Every structure is written in structure tokens, then in C-alpha cells.
Legacy VTK file of the C-alpha trace (Angstrom):
# vtk DataFile Version 3.0
C-alpha trace
ASCII
DATASET POLYDATA
POINTS 71 float
16.689 36.977 -32.850
13.343 35.289 -33.576
10.458 37.644 -32.581
9.742 40.872 -30.520
7.387 39.552 -27.935
6.211 40.468 -24.502
7.743 37.176 -23.160
11.350 38.408 -24.131
11.490 41.155 -21.491
12.220 43.940 -23.624
10.701 46.390 -21.019
13.521 45.195 -18.849
16.012 45.654 -21.448
14.995 49.291 -22.392
15.145 50.136 -18.732
18.782 48.462 -18.324
19.891 49.917 -21.630
18.998 53.472 -20.142
21.628 52.929 -17.462
24.142 51.348 -19.793
24.095 54.461 -22.065
24.856 56.764 -18.967
28.078 55.022 -18.594
28.742 54.655 -22.341
26.836 56.994 -24.399
28.251 55.598 -27.823
26.589 52.344 -27.490
23.712 51.318 -29.537
21.195 48.644 -29.183
19.696 46.335 -32.069
16.484 44.648 -31.634
15.968 41.913 -34.272
13.031 39.720 -34.855
9.510 39.541 -36.340
6.664 41.509 -34.759
4.009 38.714 -34.619
1.763 40.293 -32.011
2.034 44.118 -32.440
4.326 44.424 -29.499
7.115 46.199 -31.475
4.895 49.443 -31.427
5.026 49.379 -27.471
8.627 48.840 -27.337
9.114 51.666 -29.807
6.973 54.088 -27.677
9.268 53.248 -24.734
12.122 53.922 -26.749
10.550 57.441 -27.898
9.611 58.343 -24.364
12.966 57.819 -22.978
14.723 59.892 -25.835
16.692 57.117 -27.077
15.364 56.544 -30.544
18.787 57.398 -32.010
20.280 54.747 -29.882
17.951 51.980 -30.759
17.555 50.124 -34.090
14.799 47.667 -35.235
15.883 45.540 -37.933
13.178 42.850 -38.268
13.952 39.226 -38.984
17.690 38.857 -39.392
18.616 35.025 -40.761
21.402 33.027 -42.278
24.917 34.607 -42.435
23.770 37.988 -41.653
22.566 36.537 -38.318
25.958 34.858 -37.523
27.695 38.294 -38.100
25.550 39.919 -35.367
26.365 37.191 -32.855
LINES 1 72
71 0 1 2 3 4 5 6 7 8 9 10 11 12 13 14 15 16 17 18 19 20 21 22 23 24 25 26 27 28 29 30 31 32 33 34 35 36 37 38 39 40 41 42 43 44 45 46 47 48 49 50 51 52 53 54 55 56 57 58 59 60 61 62 63 64 65 66 67 68 69 70
């Protein structure tokens, strides 16, 4: 939960998540981290284009006790 960056493979994650929600439509995806490079806007476009905006939450950086709760 450090950063939203191209090296993290979020393109692969979004595509995989599309398959997961077919099996479990109640599931949601939480993407946490700072957007150091502006990459989050690209990821948001993929989410929107695939019609899963209501299934994906972008939280920004999560630290401390809150981070432990998400794990």
C-alpha cells in the first residue's frame, strides 16, 4: 500500500478483477497508495471503461493502525 505506479501491474490486476467479479459480484477492490506519477488517472480510466467504478475504491495512502486493519 505504498504507491500507485506502473511497475505494480495494476493493468493486470484490473483485468483479473473483471474475471473475479463474474464469479463473485459482491466483491470490491481497494487500491491504496500515493499517485506519484499520475498513473492513477490511467487506472481510473480502465476501471471506468470496464464499467466497474462502483466496485473499485481508491483511498490514497493508508498508514499506521489503519493499514494494519486493511491487511
